[in-house]
N, C-alpha and C positions, 0 to 999 in steps of 0.2 A: 464450610470452613476448610481451609487447606493448610498445608504445612508452610506455605510461603507467606502467610499473614504476619504482620508486625506483632511482636510480643505485646501482651497486655502491660499496662503501666505497673511499676513496682508497687507492692503493698507491704505492709508490716506483717510480722508473724502473728500479732494479735488480730489483725484483720483476717488473715487466713484461718485462724482458729474459730472465727465466727461461722465459717462454712462447715456444717456437720455432715460429713460423708461417712456412711455406714455400709457394712456388708449385709446383704439379705439373701434369702433363698426364694427363688421363683416358685410359687405354689400353684399358679394358674396362668395360662397364656391363651389368648384367642385373637383372631384377626380383628382388625378395626376398619371395616370397609367405609365407614362414614367419615374418616379422617381425610383432609385435603390431600396429604401425601401418604403413601402407603405406610402403615404403622401396625403395631401389635399392642394390645392391651395386656398389661401384666398385673398380677397380684403378687406382692413380694412380702415375705415374712421377715421382719427385723427383730422379732422376739421382744421380750421385756416390755418396757414402757412404750416403745414405739409401735409395736404390734404389726399388723398387716396393713400395707398401703398399696394404692393403685398408681400405675404409671402408664402413660402412652409413650411408646418408643418407636422411632423411625429406623427400625433395624431389619426390615424385611429382605434386604439384599444379601445379608450374611448370616441371618438367623431364621429358623423356622419355628413355628408354634410348637410342633411336636418334640423339639429337642431342648426347649427352654425350661420346662418344668423340672425342678430338682437342681438346676444350676444356680450358682451364686453370682451375684452382681453387686456393683457399687452404685450408690445413689446418694444425692444430696437430699437429706430428710428435713431440712429446716427452711426451705423456700415456701412461700405461701402457695396453696393449691392453685392450679391453673385450669381453666375451662378449655377443653379441646373438643370442639363440636358438642355432641351430647354427653361427653365423658369428662369427669373431673379428675385430673391428674394430680396426685398428692405428693409425689417425689419426682426428682429428675434423675433418671437412670443414666449413668455415664458411659460414654464410648469415645473412641478415637477413629479418625478416618483410616481406611485401608489404602492400598496403592491406587485405587480408583475413586477415592473420596467417599466411599460408602461406610456407614457406621459399623464398627466392631465394638462389642461390649467390653468394658474393662471388668475382668474377673480374676479372683485369686487362682493361682495355678494348682492349689490343692484345697481341700475343705478346711474352712475356718469356722469359729464360733459366730453365729449370726448376731448382729447388733454391734459387732466390733467396729470401733471408729478408726478411720484412716488417720495416721499421724506420720 
């Protein structure tokens, strides 16, 4: 995805509210060598009813396994699970492209309560 892509079609606020984006804390991160594209497997704690979820993220260019644990990230928590090779990804961890088109995670700039919903 690049910044020059045509914007997505307009949606209503009610449609936006169907997408459940929450903040969680990465509690484990490990390389995912079986993935087609370089990726990292994450375990993210969203607290409360959501709990700990797994995610595969193609973030190896800007993020390393050893710096992710303890960091907070944003993820869509209400998409259906998706099989990524031998791994079941349960949430979509969100990022945006840097100047080279490589994924940078979207993160709060200071610690916030886990499970908080984006609004």
